C-alpha positions as CSV (number, residue, x, y, z in Angstrom):
1,M,127.7,50.3,-26.8
2,T,124.0,49.3,-27.2
3,S,121.7,51.9,-28.8
4,R,118.3,52.5,-27.4
5,W,115.2,54.0,-29.0
6,F,113.8,56.9,-27.1
7,Q,110.4,58.4,-27.6
8,L,109.6,62.0,-27.9
9,F,106.8,63.1,-25.6
10,K,104.7,66.2,-25.8
11,W,102.4,67.8,-23.2
12,R,99.0,68.8,-24.6
13,A,96.9,69.3,-21.5
14,P,95.7,67.2,-20.0
15,F,97.4,64.4,-22.0
16,L,101.0,63.3,-22.3
17,H,101.3,62.2,-25.9
18,N,103.9,60.0,-27.6
19,E,105.1,61.7,-30.8
20,K,105.8,58.6,-32.8
21,E,102.4,57.1,-32.2
22,N,100.4,60.3,-31.9
23,T,97.3,58.4,-31.0
24,K,98.9,57.0,-27.8
25,V,99.0,58.7,-24.4
26,A,100.2,57.9,-20.9
27,D,97.6,55.8,-19.1
28,V,97.2,54.4,-15.5
29,Q,96.8,50.7,-16.0
30,S,93.2,49.4,-15.6
31,A,92.2,52.9,-14.4
32,L,92.8,51.8,-10.8
33,D,93.9,54.5,-8.4
34,T,96.2,52.4,-6.3
35,E,99.8,52.5,-5.2
36,N,102.4,51.2,-7.7
37,R,99.9,51.0,-10.5
38,Q,101.9,50.8,-13.8
39,I,101.9,53.6,-16.4
40,L,101.3,52.4,-20.0
41,M,101.2,54.0,-23.5
42,V,97.8,53.1,-25.1
43,V,95.4,54.6,-27.6
44,K,93.7,57.7,-26.3
45,H,90.2,57.4,-25.0
46,G,90.2,60.5,-22.8
47,K,89.1,59.1,-19.5
48,L,90.6,60.3,-16.2
49,N,93.2,57.6,-16.1
50,Q,94.8,59.2,-19.1
51,Q,94.7,62.8,-17.8
52,W,97.6,64.5,-16.0
53,D,98.6,67.8,-14.5
54,V,102.1,69.2,-14.9
55,V,102.9,71.2,-11.7
56,Y,106.3,72.9,-11.5
57,K,108.1,72.7,-8.2
58,K,108.4,76.5,-7.7
59,D,105.4,78.7,-7.9
60,W,105.1,80.2,-11.4
61,K,103.9,83.7,-11.9
62,G,103.1,84.7,-15.5
63,E,105.0,83.9,-18.7
64,P,108.5,82.7,-18.2
65,G,111.4,84.6,-19.8
66,T,112.6,84.0,-23.3
67,G,114.2,80.6,-23.8
68,Q,112.6,78.9,-20.9
69,W,109.3,77.8,-22.5
70,N,109.4,75.2,-25.2
71,R,106.1,75.8,-27.0
72,D,106.5,72.8,-29.3
73,F,106.7,70.4,-26.4
74,G,104.6,72.4,-23.9
75,M,107.1,72.3,-21.1
76,I,109.5,74.7,-19.4
77,V,113.1,73.7,-20.1
78,N,115.0,72.2,-17.2
79,K,112.5,73.3,-14.6
80,D,111.5,70.8,-11.9
81,M,108.0,69.4,-12.2
82,H,105.7,66.7,-10.9
83,I,103.3,64.8,-13.2
84,I,100.1,64.1,-11.4
85,S,97.3,61.7,-12.3
86,A,93.8,63.2,-12.7
87,L,92.4,60.1,-10.8
88,G,90.9,60.9,-7.4
89,S,93.9,60.5,-5.2
90,G,96.2,62.7,-7.4
91,R,99.2,60.3,-7.3
92,Y,102.5,61.3,-8.9
93,I,104.4,59.5,-11.7
94,D,107.3,57.6,-10.0
95,F,109.2,54.5,-10.8
96,F,109.4,51.1,-9.0
97,D,111.9,48.3,-9.2
98,G,114.5,50.7,-10.6
99,R,112.8,51.1,-14.0
100,N,109.0,50.5,-14.2
101,M,106.9,53.7,-14.2
102,V,104.0,53.7,-11.7
103,I,101.8,56.2,-9.8
104,K,102.4,56.7,-6.1
105,T,101.2,59.0,-3.3
106,Q,103.4,62.1,-3.1
107,N,106.4,61.3,-0.9
108,G,108.9,64.1,-1.5
109,R,111.5,61.7,-3.2
110,R,113.4,62.8,-6.2
111,T,112.0,59.8,-8.1
112,Q,108.8,61.9,-8.4
113,L,110.7,64.9,-9.7
114,W,110.9,65.4,-13.5
115,Y,112.2,68.0,-16.0
116,F,112.3,68.6,-19.7
117,H,115.8,68.2,-21.2
118,Q,116.0,70.5,-24.2
119,H,119.0,69.0,-26.0
120,S,117.6,65.4,-26.1
121,R,114.0,66.6,-26.0
122,T,113.2,64.0,-23.4
123,V,111.5,64.0,-20.0
124,R,114.1,63.1,-17.4
125,N,114.0,62.2,-13.7
126,R,116.0,64.2,-11.2
127,Y,117.0,61.1,-9.2
128,N,119.0,59.3,-11.9
129,N,118.7,61.5,-14.9
130,Q,117.0,58.8,-16.9
131,S,114.3,59.4,-19.5
132,F,110.8,58.3,-20.2
133,D,111.0,55.2,-22.4
134,I,108.5,52.7,-23.8
135,H,109.5,49.1,-23.2
136,N,110.8,47.0,-26.2
137,K,112.1,50.0,-28.2
138,G,108.7,51.6,-28.3
139,K,106.9,48.5,-29.5
140,G,105.5,47.6,-26.0
141,T,103.0,49.4,-23.8
142,H,104.8,49.6,-20.4
143,M,106.5,52.8,-19.7
144,Q,109.9,52.8,-17.9
145,V,112.8,55.0,-17.3
146,Y,116.1,54.3,-19.1
147,S,119.5,55.8,-19.7
148,T,119.2,58.5,-22.3
149,S,121.2,57.9,-25.5
150,S,122.1,60.4,-28.2
151,N,121.0,57.9,-30.8
152,W,117.6,58.4,-32.4
153,W,116.1,55.8,-34.7
């Protein structure tokens, strides 16, 4: 069985940080607000193409009950959410070609529906239960979804 390196991600509004490389955040490639534009992990500069909103599927009223909010990671455990670019069109994080993370217009597909998995501390997709991953075991810049492993490096 091949082991994979999975990155820990934290939500610190309005940025989605990579914990290993704390200076890197999720970024819309070339700051272009177009369909299927790739998501990269690059050094934080703070412009709109690195800013996101986390919006939970169900309307949320007030503080969640005990055990639902993970304060360390800034997300509610196992609650459906969309991650939306702050660029003008408000496109959602999705994936393309089965693996590459991109932004797309909201389409109602489960490929745009994410949740925080407490046990592995990963952000996973509802369509295939795969986690945020940085290409080349975290050494690349392209973000992708990949099968979650219990192995951490």
